[in-house]
C-alpha positions in Angstrom: -48.9 -31.9 9.5 -50.7 -34.5 11.5 -53.5 -32.9 13.5 -55.6 -34.1 16.4 -59.0 -35.5 15.5 -60.7 -32.5 17.2 -58.8 -30.1 15.0 -59.5 -32.2 11.9 -63.2 -32.3 12.8 -63.4 -28.6 13.2 -61.6 -27.9 10.0 -64.1 -30.0 8.1 -67.3 -28.8 9.9 -66.4 -25.2 10.9 -69.1 -25.1 13.5 -69.1 -23.8 17.1 -69.9 -27.3 18.4 -66.8 -28.7 16.6 -64.6 -25.8 17.8 -65.4 -26.3 21.5 -63.2 -29.4 21.9 -60.4 -27.6 20.1 -60.6 -24.9 22.7 -60.5 -27.5 25.5 -57.5 -29.2 23.9 -55.4 -26.0 23.4 -56.5 -23.5 26.1 -54.0 -24.6 28.8 -51.0 -24.5 26.4 -52.1 -21.2 25.0 -52.8 -19.6 28.3 -49.3 -20.6 29.7 -47.6 -19.3 26.6 -49.4 -15.9 26.6 -49.0 -15.5 30.4 -45.2 -15.8 30.0 -45.3 -12.9 27.5 -47.7 -10.5 29.2 -47.1 -11.6 32.8 -50.7 -10.6 33.8 -53.5 -13.0 34.3 -56.3 -10.7 33.2 -54.5 -9.7 30.0 -53.7 -13.3 29.4 -57.4 -14.2 29.5 -58.3 -11.4 27.1 -55.6 -12.4 24.6 -56.4 -16.1 24.7 -60.1 -15.4 24.2 -59.3 -13.1 21.3 -56.9 -15.6 19.8 -59.6 -18.3 19.8 -62.2 -15.9 18.3 -59.7 -15.0 15.5 -58.8 -18.6 14.9 -62.5 -19.5 14.6 -63.3 -16.6 12.3 -60.2 -17.0 10.1 -60.0 -20.8 10.0 -60.2 -20.7 6.2 -56.8 -19.0 6.2 -55.2 -21.9 8.0 -53.4 -23.8 5.3 -52.0 -26.7 7.3 -48.3 -25.8 6.7 -47.8 -25.8 10.4 -49.6 -27.4 13.3 -52.9 -25.7 14.3 -51.4 -25.1 17.8 -48.5 -23.3 16.2 -50.8 -21.1 14.1 -52.9 -20.4 17.3 -49.7 -19.4 19.2 -48.8 -17.0 16.4 -52.2 -15.3 16.5 -51.8 -15.0 20.3 -48.2 -13.8 20.1 -49.2 -11.1 17.6 -52.0 -9.9 19.8 -49.7 -9.9 22.9 -47.2 -7.7 21.1 -49.9 -5.4 19.9 -51.3 -5.0 23.4 -47.8 -4.2 24.8 -47.0 -1.8 22.0 -50.3 0.0 22.4 -49.1 1.0 25.8 -51.0 -1.4 28.0 -48.5 -1.9 30.8 -48.0 -5.4 32.0 -47.7 -5.9 35.7 -45.6 -8.6 37.2 -47.5 -10.9 39.5 -45.9 -13.0 42.2 -46.3 -16.1 40.0 -49.3 -17.5 41.9 -51.4 -17.0 38.7 -49.1 -19.3 36.8 -49.8 -23.0 37.3 -46.1 -24.0 37.0 -45.1 -21.4 39.7 -47.9 -22.4 42.0 -47.0 -26.1 41.8 -43.3 -25.5 42.3 -43.8 -23.7 45.6 -45.2 -26.8 47.4 -42.7 -28.5 49.6 -42.3 -30.5 52.8 -39.7 -28.2 54.5 -40.8 -25.0 56.2 -38.4 -22.6 54.5 -38.4 -24.1 51.0 -41.6 -22.5 49.8 -40.4 -19.1 50.9 -37.0 -19.6 49.1 -38.7 -20.8 46.0 -41.2 -17.9 46.0 -38.4 -15.4 46.4 -36.5 -17.0 43.5 -39.6 -17.1 41.3 -40.2 -13.5 42.1 -36.6 -12.5 41.0 -36.9 -14.6 37.8 -40.3 -13.2 37.0 -39.0 -9.6 37.5 -36.0 -10.3 35.4 -38.0 -11.9 32.6 -40.6 -9.1 32.7 -37.8 -6.6 32.3 -36.9 -8.1 28.9 -38.4 -6.4 25.8 -41.4 -8.5 24.6 -39.6 -9.9 21.5 -36.8 -11.3 23.7 -39.2 -12.5 26.3 -41.3 -14.3 23.7 -38.2 -15.9 22.1 -36.8 -17.2 25.4 -40.2 -18.4 26.5 -40.8 -20.4 23.3 -37.5 -22.1 23.2 -36.3 -22.4 26.8 -39.6 -22.9 28.6 -42.0 -24.2 26.1 -39.3 -26.2 24.3 -40.5 -25.4 20.8 -38.3 -26.4 17.9 -36.5 -23.3 16.4 -38.4 -23.5 13.1 -41.7 -23.5 15.0 -40.7 -20.7 17.4 -39.5 -18.6 14.4 -42.8 -19.1 12.7 -44.8 -18.1 15.8 -42.7 -15.0 16.2 -42.8 -14.2 12.5 -39.0 -13.9 12.1 -36.1 -15.8 10.5 -34.5 -18.5 12.5 -31.2 -16.5 12.7 -33.2 -13.6 14.3 -34.7 -16.1 16.8 -31.2 -17.3 17.8 -30.0 -13.7 18.2 -33.0 -12.9 20.4 -32.4 -16.0 22.6 -28.7 -15.1 22.9 -29.5 -11.5 23.8 -32.2 -12.6 26.4 -29.8 -15.0 28.0 -27.1 -12.4 28.3 -29.5 -10.0 30.0 -30.9 -12.6 32.3 -27.4 -13.8 33.2 -26.5 -10.3 34.2 -29.7 -9.9 36.2 -29.7 -13.3 37.8 -26.0 -14.2 37.9 -26.0 -15.6 41.3 -29.0 -17.9 40.5 -27.6 -19.2 37.2 
């Protein structure tokens, strides 16, 4: 896999100074990914921080069979699932914590921001109602536009299982959001 120069430098040097640019390069992507799974800004920050610490400490276990960002997402995904399974309840926010949601609500007509915010709230509520394994699958493929092989690796499941999870998530969301779809 072709890696960025920041990742290559870190993998050679393994120093905190070399890891800082890796964090800068990947933090936005990782934060958006984790937020879509846990739906809570504070939990997102904790998980992203833990994922970077784990990646730094276990860099020697990165074999280069996938992209570094994919490996980082897998670490964060596993930590997200663990947090949810351990009973830490995710709370749905109104989307203002998520940059994509915040940007979408700007408009030049008076009622459009309100309509968009109501729609976002319904979508966030429907997505938050999905079990975490379905929420992660639909997030990776439909929102983050990851290739199925990469998404399956991140989730630690076969590609066929990924396809089933996406299908199941879409069916549930279609039932919940039928008038929007």
